[in-house]
N, C-alpha and C positions, 0 to 999 in steps of 0.2 A: 284409466289411470293405474299406474303401478304403485304398490305399497311396499316400502322397505324401511330399514333402519340404517342410519349412518352415524357411527359414534354414539349409539344409543338414542339418537334423535329420530323419531318417526317422520316419514315424509311421503307425500304422494306426488308423482311426477309422470309426465307423459311417456307412453311407450316409445321406445326407440332412442331414448336419452342415454348417453353414456354415463357410467358411474362417476367419471370425473366431473361432468357437467352437473350431475345431481348434487355432488358434494359442493361444487362452487355455489349452487343456489342456496346452500346453508352457510355460506361464508367460510367454507373449509377449503384451504388451498392444498392441492396435491402437487408435489414437484414433478416437473416434466422438462424434457429437452427437445423432444421431436414433435411436440404438439404445435400447431399453428391454426388460429381461428379461421383463416381464410381457406383452408385446405381440407380435403378429405383425408382422413387420418390413416397412417400406416404405422403399426407398432414397430418401434426401433430401439429406443434407449433402455426400456424396461425399468425406468426410474419411478414410474407412477404406480407401482404395485400396491395393492391393498389386500386385506384378508376378508374373505366371506366366511363368517362363523357358521353359517347355515350349511355349507358344504365342506368347510375346512380347507379350502383352496386359496392360494394366492392368485390374484387376477390383475392384469394390466388395465387400470381403470379408464385409460383413454380410449380403448377399443372394445370394451365389453359393455353391452347395454344393460340397463337395470332389468331385474326379474323380480316378480312377486316373491316376497318372503326373504329377500336378501338381508343379511345382517353384516354390514360392512364396517370394518375397523381400518381407519386410515393411518394409524400411528403406533401400533403395539411393537414389542421388541422384535418379533419375527419380520414385520414389515420394514422396520428400521434397518435390520441386518440385510434384508434383501436389497434395499436401496443403496446401502453402503457398498455391497458387493457389485451392484450394477455400475456404480461410479468408479470403483477400483478397476473393473474390467475395461471401462472406457479409457481411463487414465493409463492403463498399461501400454497403450499405443499412442497416446497423446504426447507429442514432442513440442515443447515450447516453454519459455520462461514467462511466468506472470509478471514478476518484477525483474528488472535487469540485475545482473550480478553485482554491479557497482552499488545499487541501492541497498541490496541485501547486506553488503559488506560495510556500508556506512553505519557507524555506531548511532548516528542520529536518524538513520533511515530516510535520508532526503531523496526526493524525486529528481535524481540527477539527469536522466534522459530528457525529462520535460524542460529542465533548466537549459540543457544543451540546445534543444530545438528552438527555444525562444531566443537564445543568444545568436544562433545561426540566422534567425530571422530579424536580427537587429532590434530586439525588444527587451532591452535590459531592465526596464522598469517592471515589466510583467515577469521577467525571470526572477527579480528580487522578491516579488510576492510569493513565488513558488518556493524559493530557498527559505524564506523566513517562516514558512509554515512549519519547518523542522529545525532550522539552524538560525539562532538569533544573532549570531556574531559572524556573518560570512566574510567580512573584510579581514577580521582578526584571524579566523581559522584558515582563510585562504593564504595566509602568510606563515603559519606555524604548524598546520596539520601534517602528519606523516603520510596521509593519503592512503589508508587501507582500501578505499574504493578503487583506486587506480590499480592496485594489485589484483583485483578481481575483474577488471575491465576485459570484456571479450576482445576488444581491439588489441590488447596486449598479445593475444595468441596469434593475431594476423601479422602485426609488426611491433607497434609500441602503443601503450595505453593513451587514452585521451587525457590531456592535462586538466583534470577536473578541478584541482585546487586553485590553479591560476584562473580558471573560468569563474569559479565561485568568488575569487578575490575581486575581479573586475565588476561583477554584479554588485558586491557590497560597496565597492568604491564609487561606482558611477551610477548605479540604479537609484531612482528617487523612491524614498520610503512610501509605502502604501498609506492611503488615507484611512485612519483608524478611529475617526470621530463617530459618535452616535452609539457607543457601546452601552448596552442596557445594564444598569447596576443590579446586582442580586441582593445586596444588603449584607452579604457575608464578608468577613474580614480574615485575612490570613497573614501570619508573620513568617517571613523568610529570613533565617539567621545565616549570614554569610553571603557576601556579594562577589564571589568568584564566578567562574563560568556556569557552574551548576545552579547557584542561587539566582544569578541574573536571568537564566533561561526560565527557571520556575516562576519567578516574579512576572516576567513578560507574558507567558502563556496563561497564567492565572488572571492577570489584569485584563487580558483580551476577552476573557470569559465573564467579565463583569464582577470579579472578586476584587475588593479593595486590598491591595498588598502593601504591607509595611516591610521594607527591606533594611536589615540591620547589618553593620559590619564594624569590626573593631578599628579598622583604618578609616581615615578621613575621606578617602576616595574609593569608589567601587572598582572592582577589577581583580582583586586577589593576587594570585601569582602571575597573572597576565601583566600586571602593572609592576611587580617588584622583581620578577625573576627572568624577564626576557629583554634582551638588548634592544635599545631603541632603534638601532639600524635595521633589525629584523621586524620589530613591531613598533612603529612610531606611536607615541602617546596620543597624538592627535587622531589617529585611526581608532584606537581603543576608546577615547573620549567620545568620538562621534557616534559610535555604536551604542555606548552606554547611555548617552543623551537620548537616543531614539527610544531606548527602553523606558527611561524615566518620563519621557513625554507622553507615554500612554496613561500616566496617572500614578505610577508606582511612587510611593513615598520613601525616599532614601534617608536613613539615619546613620551617618558616618561617625566614627570615633566612639562607637557604642559597644563596649565589651559586655558580654552577657554572662552574668554569674548566676548562681542558684536562685537568689532572691528575685532577680529580674525575670528569670525563666518561669518561675512559679506564677508571677503576675501575668506573663504572656499567656499561660495556659488558661487563665481566667478571662482574659480580655479578647483573645482571638478564637475563631471557630476551628482553626487548624494551624499547625506549625510545620514548616519545612526546615530541617536542619541541613545546612550546606556549608559548614564552617571550613571544611578542608583540613582541619586539625583533628587527629585521631586520638591522641594519647589521653586527654582528660575530659573530652566532651561527653562520653558515655556516663561518667560519674556525675558531671554537672547536670545533665539532663535526666538522670535516673533511668537510663535505658539499658537493656541487655546488650552485651557486646561480646566480641570474640577477639582473638589476637590481632586481627587485621583492622577492626573498627567496630562501629555500631552494627548490630545485627538487625536485618530487615527481611521481610518477605520479598524475595528477589523478583516476584511477578508484579509487585505493586509498590515496593519501597516503604511499606508500613512497618513501624517499629513495634516494640513490645507495648508501647502506649498507643492505643488506637488513634489518638488525636494527632500523633506525631509521625512525620515521614522524614526520611533521611536519604540524601543523594550526594554523589561526588566523592571526593577523597576522604570524607568522613567514614565511608564504607571500607575503602582500602586505597592505599596510596597508588596513584597513577599519574603519569605525565601526559596522558592523552586528553587534551582539553575537549576534543570533540565528543568523547565518551561522556564527560561531565555535562556538556551542553545537551546531549541526547537524553541523559537521565533527568535533567531539569525539565525538559519538555514532557517526558513520560510521566513524571510524578504529578504534573498538573492534571493529567487525566485521573489519576488515583485520588487526588484531593477533591476534585469535582465530584467524583462518584461517592466519596465519603460524605461530602456536604449535602448531596442529594439523597442520602440514605439508600444508595444502590449497592449492588455487589461490587467490591473493589477489585477490578480486573486489570487496571492500568490501560495503556494505550491499546486500542483494538488492532489486531493483526489478522488478516485473512490467510487462508490456505495459499500456498505459493508453489506452483509447479516449477520444477527445475530440471534441466536436462544435462548439466555438466559443461564440459569444455567443448569448444568448437573443434571440428576436425578439418583437415586441409581442404577436402572437397567442398566444404561449406563456406570457405573464405569468400569466394566470388559471389555466392548468394547474398551474404550480408553486405558486401561492398556495393551491391546494387543500390542501397539506400544511403551510401556514404560517398566519400571522395578518397582517391588514392593518396599515398604519401605518409611519411612518418610525422611524428608530433612536432608542433611548432614550439620554438623557444623565443622568449622576448629578445628582441634585437639588442636591447641595452642591458641584458643580464636578468637573472631571476628576481632580484630584489626590486626591480622596476615594474614588474608585472607586464601584462599584455596591453598593447594598444587595442582599440576597438576592432580594427581591421584584423589584427592577429587573433583576437578572441573569436571573431566570426569564422575565420578560416579553421581554427582548431575545433570549434564546436561542430562544424560540418563533418568532422571525422567520426563522430558518434555513429555507431552501427544500428541504432534504433532497436536495441535488444528487448525492450519492454513490450508487453502486449498492448495493442491498440484497444482491446476490449477489456482492459484491466478493471474498469469501474462497473461494467455491466455484463460480464461473462457469467452466464448461468452455471456453467460447469464449475467455475471457481467458487461461486457462492454456495452451491449445494455441497461441494467437496469440503468446504469449511463447516457447513452446518452439520454434516454427518461425520466429521473428523476422520477422513479417509487416510489410508496408507497407499500412496501412489505406487510403491514398489511391490505391493502384495502379489500381483500376478505378472510381474516382469519376468519373462523367461528367455529373452534374447536381446542382442544388441539393439540399441535404438535405431530408428530410421534416420537417414541423413536429411537435413532440413533443406527445403527448396522454397523459393519465393517467386511468385508470378506477379510482376509489377507492370506489365505492358497494358495498362488500362489507365485512363485519365483520372479516374476517381476511386478505384478500389484496388486492393492487393489481396492475393490469395496465397495462403500458406497451407498446403495440403496436409502436412504432418500434424496440424492442430485439429483437423477435421475428425468428427466422431461419426460421420456417415448417417446423420439423422434424416437426410433426404429432403429437408425443407427447401433448399435451393433448387433441387431437381424439380420438385413439384411447383414451386413458384414460377420458374422459367417456362415450364410447360403450360401453366395456367395463363400466363401473359404472352404466350405464343412467340417466345424468342426463337429465332431461326435455328440457332445451335443450342443455346442454353447450357445447362449442366446435365450430366448423366452419370450413371454408374459405369465405370470403365474397368474391365477385367473380370475375373471370376474368383470365387472362393475367398480365401484369406488375403488374396492379392488385390481385391477390388478396391478401387479408389473413386472419388468423385472428381470429375473434371469436365472440360469442354470436349465433346466427342470429336472424332476424326483428327485429334491432335491440333485442333484449331487454337488460336491465341485467345487469351482472356477477353480482349476487347471485342472479339467476334462472338463470344458466348454471351456476354452481357452488354446489350446495346440499349435496352429500355429499362431494365429492372435492377441495375447495379446497386443503387441506393437501397431499394426495398430488400434485396437479398442480403446486403451487408447488415442492415438493421435487424433482420430476422435471424441471422446466424446466432446460435446459442453459445458459441465460443468465439475466439478471435481469428478463426480460419479465414473468413471473408470479412474484411473490414474496410472502412473508408480510409483513404490515405491521409486526408486532412482531418486532424482532430482538433477539438476546442482546447487550446493550450493557454487561454487567458485566465 
């Protein structure tokens, strides 16, 4: 047996055990990208570095076996910087968007590509579930939003952007509201002051998390400027009322015709566990609520919307005047995360956002590659004019124009997760123009995007272990080496038996299953 220390814990373990396995036996997780339990290991990614204080050296823990007297440190500053550098070197050649540009540009950060795929599959109810995770008023915003998401759409570079707002509109109009029964109550109470788009969103997302919300507004009906400032021809009141009713049906208690003065507000601070200010009026609210302000409105921590009073949060036009309702809706969703963290005595960070790889605009030679997963033709327009919206058939046709820019491995990409953990700079080692993106889709179940590959070799070793006739191999030499099917054979020749196993083992989205769970 070998005796050593790992993070000041003494351990005895069998000779021939890797440092990584020894650490795992103590419940210590060491990050890795090229390790696979089924395979003999080959050091590649250099992410698993640890420090041996006995020798003063950094070591790759996946391929170095334990030695008597080792004093291993798995997480000091030197180790952390080494891992960060390893990730940044890998990212210097990694070409791919984690999130689609349309989602990044959306002030509410809605998963637009997923909505598009569900509409294309004629699943409007499922699409509505996706939309309402981020946007509580899809039918409303589908009529009035200026669509910053469409300005960022990669399809715009090819010909014309996807008609995202009209697709969101039909989902809100025709999709059946998700079943929200059985929400466990937390016992906490929150007051939301102001029932415009920001207040409605905050109330909805807090209520869904088991918080009992009381929503107050000086007007008899909720909606704010959506009700009073937009022509009925553009936004019919029945559309607005339908979406507000869906919010109130979650259990939100609405109190209309309730102007909040200083006395009432002081009572709120005693009665409620937290308060969200979303009145939309800037001039006098800071004084009424006793909050620090600036010339634009109430002053908040922009990362979490907390005001000078830790129990109070503020969103929407009360921060600064804006005609962009989708921004207010997005802030309403985001502040719900902050309020929940406050109520749970957690660090108040707001809505969690992971590292997001981005490569910029498509170039002409990439158009055909992205169109492999789409359909030709410019955007669809409603046959009866914009105010009528799409028919279901038109919506399905338009949704199919989506280029599928988001990564299929967005929820389980280890490269993304570790890049977020170590707060990397993707451009640190960028020294040349990016590689042009290619997509190999000639396989019934998987797709291969070589420019996302980090050359960990897991796919090469798996296809060799399971005796694929062609499998994957290292192709080329030196800096030009790539992983692919040898002899320039097609993807379906390389993966005949192991496609699913290889896709699920890939630490990035380079090799992934075509069909994702979009429910």
